[in-house]
N, C-alpha and C positions, 0 to 999 in steps of 0.2 A: 776340355783340355785334360791331358794325361798328367797324373800326379807323380812326382819324382821325389825320392828320399836320398840324400847324400850321407854316406857313412865313411869316415876316415879318421884315424887317430891323430893325423897331422892337421892342425887348424889352418895352416897356410895352404895346404892342398885343398881343403874344403872352400876356403875363401877364393882361391884361384878358379875352381870350378863354378862357384856361385856367381862370380863377377865377370868372368871372361866369356861367358856363353849367353846368348840372347834367348833365355828360356821362354819367355812370354811370346817373343816374336816367332818362334818355331812351334808354338802350340803346346808348351809344357808349363807346369806350375810346380815350383819347389814347395813341398809341404813341410820340410824340416831338414835338420842335419843332426848327426850324432857322432860321438868320438869312438864308439865301440858298438858291437852287436847287441849287447845287453840293453843299452839306452835306445837303440833303434827299434826294439821289439814293441814298444808302446804304439808306434804308428802301424806296425805290421798287424798287431793284434786287433787294432781298431778298424782294420780294413781300409785304410786311407791311402794306400800306395798302389800304383800301377807298375812303376819301374823303380827298381832298387839299384843304386850305384854304390858299390862297396869295395873298399880295400880288402885284400886278403889277410895281411898280417896286422893284427890289432890285439891289444891287451883285453882281458876279461872275457870277451867272446869274439873270436876271429871271424873273418868273412865266410869261411867254409861252414862253420856252425850256424851262422846267421842265414846262409843260403839254405841249409837243410831245414831250419826252423821255419823259414819263410815259405818254402815249398809245401811244408806240412800245413801251415795255417792258411795260406793264401796261394793256392796252386797257380792262379792266373798271373801272379806278379812275375815280370821279366827281370832277371838279375843280370847286371853288367859287372863283371869282376875287373878290378884294377890291380895290375901286378907289375913286379919288376922282372928282369931277365932271369934271375935266379929262382923265381917262383913258378917255373913252368909246370913242375909236378903238381903243385897246388892248384894251378889253373885246370890241369886235366882232372883232378879230383872234383873241382868245382863244377866243371861241365858234367861230370858223372852225376853229381848231386842235383843237377837241374838248372844250372846257370845258362842263360841264353847266349851270352857272348862275353868277350873279354877284350881289354885294351892294355897294351903295355904303357906304363906311366911315361917312359921317356919319349914315346911317340904320340902322346895324347895332345890333341889340339882341337879347335872348334870344328874343323872340317871332319876329322875322323869321328868325333863325338856325335856330330849331326848325322853322319851316315849310319852309325850303329843304332842311335836312337830311332832313326827312321825305319830301320829294319824291325826293330822291336815294336814300333807303333803298328806297322803293317801286320805283324804277327798277332798283336792284340786285337786289331780290327777283324782279321780273318777268324780268330778264335771266337770273337763275339758274334760274327756272322754265322759261323757254324753252330755256336751255342743257341742262337735264335732259331736256326733251322731245326736243330734237335728238339729244342723246347716246344716249338710249334708242332712238330711231328708228334711228340709225346702228348701234347694237349689234344690234338686231333684224335689220336688213338684213344685217349681217355674219354673224349667226347663220343666217339663212335661206340665204345663199350658201354658208356652210360646210356646212350640212345637205345642200343640193343637190349640192355637190361630193362629200360623203361617199357619197351614193347612187350617184353616177356612179363613184366610186372602187370601190365594191363590184362594180359590173358590169365595170369595167375589170380588176380583179384576176382575174376569171374569164374573161378573154380576149375581151370584146366590143370589137371595133375601134372602133365608133362612139362608145362611152363614152370610150375613151382620147383620141379626137380632141376631145371636148367639154371635157376637163379643161384649163383654161388653163395649169396648172402643167406639163403635159406637152407643150406646144407646142414647146419647145426641146429640145435634146439634152443638157441639163444632167444631171449625175450624181446618182444617188439610191441609197438602199438601202431594202429593205422589211423591216419587223420584224413578227413575230407574237408578241404578248405574251399570256401566260396568267396570270390572277390566281391567286395562291396561296391556297387555302382552308384551313380548319381541319380537324381530324380528323372523319371521318364517324362517325355514331352507331353504325354496325354494325361499326366497327373496321377496315374494308377501305379503306385509303388515305385521301386527302384529299378533302374535299367541295368541289366547284367552287362559286365564289361566283356563283350565278345570280341577279343582281339588277341592276336598272337603276342604282341609286344607286352601287354599287361600280364598275360599268363606266364610268359618267359621271365618277366621281372619277378613275379611271385615265386617261380621255381628257383631262380637264381638266389633270391633271398633265403629260401629254404636250404639250398645247398651250401650257402655261405655259413648259415647257422649250424647246419647238420651235414657235414661232408659225407657221412656214411649212409645217409638216407637215400631213398629212391622216390621219385614223384612222376606222375603221369596225368595228363589231362583227360578227364572223363566227361566233360560237358563244356558248353560255351563259357561258363564262368566257374567251373569246378575242377579242383585238383585233388587227386588222391595220393597220399604219401605213406610209404612204409618207413617207420622210424625205429631203429634198433635201440633198445634200452637195457641190454644185457649188462649186468655189473652195476647198474645204477641203484643206489640204496633207496629202498622204498620209503624210509623215514625222511629222506631229503625232500622228495616231492613225489609221493605215490601216484598222483594224478598226471604227472609229466607236464604241468602247465608251463614250467620255465623253458622247456624245449621249444615251444611254439608261440610263446608270448610275443616275440618280436614280429611275427606274422600277423598277429591279431590287430595291428594298427590299420591294416588294409583288407583284412579278410575275416570271415566268421568261420569257426573251426569246430567240427565234431570229432571227438576222440573215442576210440574203442577202449576196452579194458586191455590189460597186459595179456599177451598170449605167448606161447612158445611152440616152435615147430611149424613147418610149412603147411601142414594140414589145416591149421586154424586161420590161415590168411583170409580166405574168402569169408569166413564167419566174422572175422574182425572188421572187414570192409563193410559188410552189411550193417554191422553194429555202429560203425562210425557214421555211416549215412543216416541211420536212425537218430543218432545223437545230434547231427546237424539240423534235422527237422525240428528239434526242440526250439530253435531260434525263431520258428514260425510263431511261437507263443510268447517269446521274450526277446525284445529288441535291444535290451540294455547290455546283456552279457555278450562276450565275444568268443568264449570257449565253452563248449558243452560236452558233458561226460556221459558215457554209457551207464555209469553207476546211478545216475540221477533220473534216467528215463523210465517212465511207466511202461511196463510190458503190455503189448497189445491185448493179451488175454485179460488184463486188469481194467480195460476200458469198456465203456458201454457199447460203442460202435454205432453205426448209422441206423440200425434197425429200431433203436429206441425212439427215434423221432418220426417213424412212419405214421403213427396216428395223428401227430400234430401236423405233418405235411399234408395228409389227406384232409384234415379239418381246414387247413389253410386253403387248399384247392377249392373245397366246397364253399368257404366264405367268400373267396374271390368270385366264384360262379354266381353268387347271389348279390354281389356288390357290398358285402358287409365289411367295409374297410377298417373300422375300429377293431373288429374281431381279428382281421388279418394282421394288423399291427401287433396286437398282443401275441398272436401265435408266432409271428416272425421273430419277435424279441425272445420268446421262449425257446425257439429253435437255436438262435444264436448264442443264448446263455450257456448252451452245452459245449460251445467251442473253446474248451480249455483242455490242457494236456492230460489231466487226470481222467477225463471222460472220453476224449476222442483224439485220434492221430491227425496229422496234417492232411493225408490223402482222404480220410473220411470227411474232414471239413470241406475240402475242395469239391468232393463229389456231391455233398449235400448242397453246397453253394451253387454248383452248376444246375442241380435240379431246381433250386429256388429261382434262379435266373430264368430258366426255361419256362417255369410256371408263370412268373410275372410277365414275361414277354408274350405269353399266350393271351393274356387278358388286357394288354395295353400296347399300342404301337409306340407310345412315348418311351418305352424302355429300349427300343432298338438302338438309338444313338449310344447308349451306355454299353450295349452288348459287345461291340467290336473290340474295345480294349479289355472289357471285363471277362470275355470268354477265354482270354489268355490267363486264366486264373493261376496256372502253375508259375507264372512270372511274378505274382504278388508275394511279397516277402513276409507278411505277417497276417495273423488272424484279424487284427484291427483293420488292415487294408481291405480284407474280404468283407468284413462287416460294413465298412464304408460304402463299398460297391453295392451291397444288398440294400442299404438304407437309401442310397441314391436311386436305385431302381424302383423301390417301393414309393419313394417320393414322386417319381415320374408317373406312377400309376395313380397316386392320390391327386396329383395336380393336373391331370390331363383335362383340358377344357372340353365342355360339352360331351362328356363321356356318356354314351348310351349304354344299351345292354352289352355286357362283356362277351366277347366272342369265345367260342369253344375251340379247344386246340385240335382235337382229333375226333374221328368218327366214334371210336369206342368210348371216349369221354362224353360225347353228346348222347350216346345211348344210355350210359349210366346216369347222367344228369336228368334225362327224360324219365328214367325209371324211378329215380329218387323223388322227382316231382309227383309221380303217380303214387308212390308209396306214402309220401307225406300226406296226401289227400285221402288215402283209404286204409291207413294202418289200424284204425279202430274197428274196421270191418274184417270179416273173414277174408284173408288175402293169401294167395299162394305164389310160389316161385313161378309156376307155369303161367298163372294169370298175368304176372308182370312181364314175363318173357314174351307172351302173346301181345301185350300192349306195345312193346318196343320192337316187335316183329323179328325176333331172333329165337334160336332154339333154346330149350330149357338148360341144357348142359353148357352151351356157349355163354349164355347170360350168367349162369352161376359163377363160372370161371372169371368172366369179365368183371362182374361186380366185385368179386374178392380182390382182383388185381388193382382196380381203381380206388376202392374205398378202404381196403385193408381189413374189411370185415365180411363175413359171409351173410347171405340174405336173412336167414333166420335170426341171427344175433343182432343184425341191424334193426329188424322190425321189433324184436323184444326190447331193445334199448329205447326205441321211440315210445313203446307202450309203457314201460316202467317210468320213463321221465314224465309222461302224461299222468300216470297214476300218482306220482309224487306231487305234481302240481295240484291235482284234485284233492289229495289228502291234506295238503298244507293250506289250501284256500277255501275248502268247503266243509260242510258237516255231513257229507254223504256217508252212507254205510260202506263197509268194505266191499260187499258184493256188488253195490252200485258202482263204486269206483272201478272194480274189475271189469264190469260190463262196458262202462263208458271208455275204458282204456283199450278195449279190444280183446279181453280175456273172457272166454265163455265158461271157464271152470274156476270158481273162487278158491278152491283148495290148491289147485296148481298155481294160481296167482299168488296166494299167500306164501307158499313154499318158495317160489321163484323170487319173490320180492325180498324175502329174508336172506336168501342166498346172495343176492346182488347188493343189498344195502346194509346187511348185518342186523336188521330188526324186522319185526312183523309190521304189516300195514297199520295195525291199530297202534303199535308203539310209535311208529313214525308220525302218525296223526296226533297222538297225545303229546309227543315231544314238541311238535310245531305249535300246538295250542298253548302249551305252557310259555 
């Protein structure tokens, strides 16, 4: 129903209008009445009126002034002027001020009032229809501009200079942060980690929430469950929230967020994007927090990296090859203890886990049922989930019934395992690289390269390590003289043996023997 306000200084006139016309029946509702324009303004200012019926001649504030004020405050309101014959010049002024129509009081009756109100209603409905059309057009225009900016943002995030220049928001040197948001999914049906929410509806809902919270931001989808957002923070006081948590906290109810530092200028956008992605990776090691900051992330150059685990991985491979499962478990735990943010990044952990899975599957068919979901390691959300997969795979190796000799994975591994077996049997004798290469039927140079690649050690160092370990065993368990220990360990020069032993163990053979006797 359209809302009508009656204004006339004559109470009998207002009563006549109120009681002689079927307002409700014709689709109107009287919201009030007033004796002058000043008193009528409270309804106008509150925006509670669609149609204003007012007399022209009134004390305090006449109908013309009320018309002018109404058109200023509520331009949509239709004004119907009531006048006498002598008020025609006033009527003309009222029409100029924006009144929609007028009725002479002597000719006013229900039929004429109904006709005038109907014309006003039609105008109101037409204006609303046109307003809806204009509003929808403007909304579509804004949406198209937003979508175009989002596409440009996607290219700019990946370092395209032309794209950055085309984004109007980046023309100034205003400060901004980049956020990478990952939707938090439910549990996967296979039990391995959380399932990403790969759906347009969920991503659009997250983007809508972001735009509702930050209308000046821009966001673009960069993966099945990932959203990148450029968030302007220019003018925001650093003391208020230097880390900008309050901007994105509403999103953290359904997403995990990585935030870059503050930057200024379009040239830093791609850098900020990479930084925000690295911040999000910190959630791999911490499942409790929801917002992660670049300031807290350990720089890659400050980590150990995967190379530090190579000796342990080679030892694990060798222990698997001979079926020493207790040793395998110790080595596996040692490798996984390094999976912390101060020592390794997410990608390093996943690469190492993939290598471990491949290694375990080489030596047990029981691991294969685990591999199908586990090889989607990038979909696992935390280091703990990766550890769980590794322990399940190792348990499959340990629990495999009637397990015979462990199979070998590849030809070059079989060659090296055969060589190691030969070396272990002959290292106390004069043994050469050529001799072992001949034993496994490959060339000397090829065997040298292959042995280093599989074991992580060159041939000479491997043999020396075996001989020194044997010497330590003899020194600790027997009363043999140093030259006898050297000879039994494969060293034919006692001086060279003593010098090498001290270099590797920090003490002479005699000191080592005396220490163990004490």
